[in-house]
Structures are given as structure tokens and as C-alpha cells.
Residue, then its C-alpha position, 0 to 999 in steps of 0.5 A: x725483430x727477434x734480436x730486438x725482442x731478446x735484447x729488450x728481455x735482457x739476453x746477452x749479445x754472446x747468448x744471441x750470437x750462439x742462438x742465431x749463429x751470428x757473429x757478435x760484431x755483426x750484432x754490435x754493428x746492427x745496434x750501432x747503426x740503428x737497424x734494430x730500431x727502424x720501421x720493419x713495415x718499410x721492408x728491407x733496405x736496398x731492395x726498392x723496385x726498379x723504376x720502369x724502363x721506357x721502351x720504343x713500343x710504349x707510345x704504340x701499345x694503345x693501338x695494339x690494345x684497341x685492335x686486340x679488343x676489337x679483333x682478338x685473333x689478329x696476328x702479331x705480324x699483322x699488328x707489327x705492320x700496323x704499328x710500323x705504319x704508325x711510326x714504331x721504330x723498333x723490332x718485331x720481337x718486342x711486339x710479339x712478346x707484348x701481344x702474347x702477354x696482352x691478347x685476350x684469352x678465349x673462353x674455354x668451352x665447357x664440355x657438356x656431358x651427354x647422357x643417353x636414355x636406356x637402350x639408346x646407344x652403345x659405344x665401341x672401340x679397340x684398345x691395343x695391348x702388348x703381351x709376351x707373344x704379341x699385340x692383342x686388340x681389346x674390343x670394348x663395348x659399353x652401354x651408354x646408360x648403364x655403363x655395362x662393359x663387354x670385353x674380349x681380346x683378338x689378334x687383329x682388328x678386321x671387319x670379321x672380328x668386329x662383327x664376331x665380337x659385336x654378335x657376342x656382345x649382343x648375346x651377352x646383353x640379351x639385346x641390341x641398342x638403337x645405335x652404336x657409336x664408333x671412332x674413325x674405325x677402318x672396318x666401318x668408315x671408308x671416308x669422312x669429309x664432314x669437317x670439310x662440308x662433305x659426307x660420311x661414307x660407311x662400309x656397305x658390308x657393315x651397313x648390311x650387318x647393322x640392318x641385320x641386327x637392327x641398330x644404326x651405326x654412327x661415327x664420331x667426327x674427326x678429332x672429336x673423340x670426346x663424344x665417345x668418352x664413355x668407351x675411351x675412359x673404360x679402356x684406360x680403366x681396363x689398362x689400370x684395373x685389369x691388365x696392369x700387374x697380371x700374368x697371362x698364359x695365353x689368349x684363352x687365359x687372357x679372355x677367361x681372366x677378362x670375363x671374370x674381371x667383368x663379372x666380379x669387378x668392372x660391372x659391379x663397382x659403383x660408377x663415379x658418374x652414375x653413382x650406381x653399379x652398372x649391373x644394377x642400372x642395366x637390369x633395372x632399366x636398360x635390359x628391357x629397353x634393348x631391341x630383341x636379338x636377330x634370329x641368327x648370326x649375320x652371313x657375309x656376302x661372298x663368303x661361299x665355301x670354296x670347292x675342294x680341288x680335285x686330286x690329280x689322277x696319275x696314269x695307271x701305266x706308262x708305256x716306254x718306246x723301245x729302240x734298238x741300241x744301234x740307234x743310240x750308237x748313231x746318235x753319239x757319233 
């Protein structure tokens, strides 16, 4: 099209050859064969679409379409058997490819965001972090309404550490939410057969701990971790905003820096979902909605202090039986 335009403007063929890097003989050939005068809207020559190729499956596609419309989850193997029974002489692979291309897609279930009232729920989880001196587990507690965060790193994920961390979080919040939501945490959940029609069994010791502090423990169903996304997203946020790119001297330094980060960054940022700072929502609405703290810390059953072992008393004197040397001489003979 440009060549035709410039030729109509009187530009020489030698100049066009230099501008476009095309041999002058090629330009002459295009002009002589009339290619510059053809209808450009007809598309380039020699690239006509190939005629459709007939396949053995074509007469039976209507059966597959009708069956998938009525029963979208029918397997390709089942449909292959049905068209074979109807006379299809081809192979299974052709049916499989056609079913994959034409099976109606199931509508994606939209995730409904679950917003909790003030003081209703806290979500709890551990996140594992690697440090030069070993792995450390971040216990994270987030209040569902305000998104206020509590964080501390521990060397293990035991029930004793979980209880210690929750008691510290409650003291920081100045109260206790109605319920705490956990994942399938081994310190809390003994077994969960709800997906198979069974029940949920929680650790008896942890149930006593929950009763002492006045909250109801709940657990997410297996493979439904999105129900506690308020705590899983903060773990990713902790990795990116706090942990990544920092240096820590030891465990004390790690937790001291985490405390300063919570106070100066995490809990005073404008939250993307609520549009407010977590500390503002907490002080305005959530602090007063929390249950009061227990009178004292929980004391686990069966943790009585073991009595100190009695020191062994050594005899003050040792008596040695004396025998004449003749006795030893007889024993050596």
C-alpha cells in the first residue's frame, strides 16, 4: 500500500528500493503482475483457509453434545463407550480431545467475604521461618473485625507454647474474643471427620484452657483454609514486610524487632479491605467488645513439680576384713 502511494506521488523506483530495502527488480515484478492494483481488502494471496477435514467422529458429535448438555460431568470414557455402541469406528483419543474442548465449564463459586462483628472472632496460625540458627515458628493472632495483629516467634509448635502465646496476646489486647478459629493444628485438633459425615474431636486440655479464658475454639474444615484468610494473608504480609531483608542477632532481637514493627507499621497501616488503620478500629469498636481477662493464667493438669531426688548417703566408714597372708598363699596354689 505504501509502495503504491509513493509511486502515485512520483517517487522513483530506485528511491523506493533504498527506503524499503527491496530490490528494484522485485518492485518492477509487483508492478508488472498488477499486485499493487489488487483489492487490499481481499487479504494476501496464497493464504486461503483450509477446507475442514472430515473425521470419523463428526456424525456422532451430536450425541456427545446432547449428553454433555444433560450431564456435564460424564467422563470421556463413558461417552466413548456410548458412541462406539452407536457405530463410531474411531479411537478413544479423538473422543477425549472433543470432550475436553466442548465440555461445559462449571461456574466458579464466588468467594463470599465473611466479615465478623467486633469482638466476635480471632484467627490463629503458625508460620515457619528459617534463620541462620534454625527454624522459628511465628504464632500469629489477628482480630477479625479490626485486623489488629499480634506476633511472636517460638522455637517449637507445642501446646504449651500455643497457650503461652495466646495468653500473651490476650493481655496485649486487654480482652478475649468470643471464639478463636484454628486450622488443623495438632495441638488443638485430635481428629476431624466432618468431611466424611463424622465429627470434630478437640484436645481435652485445650478445651479446659479455652473454658478458663472464656472463648470457644473452632477449626476450619480440611482443605477449606480460605475460611481463615484473615490470618493466612497476614503471614504472607509478615514475610514480605517484616522478615524479608532484615538481619536478626538472636531470638530476643527477632521478637523485639517484631514488636516494634507491629506498633510502628502493621497495626497503623491503612488496611486494604477495611480502609482504616487496625489500631483505630480496635480502639473505637473492638476493645470494649472483648470479654474480660481471666483472673490468672491457666494451670495445666498433671504439671506438678517433681520432687527433688534424695542424695545418696555414702557410708562414713568402711570395714575391711583382715586375713593372714597364709590364706592368700593357699588360694594361689
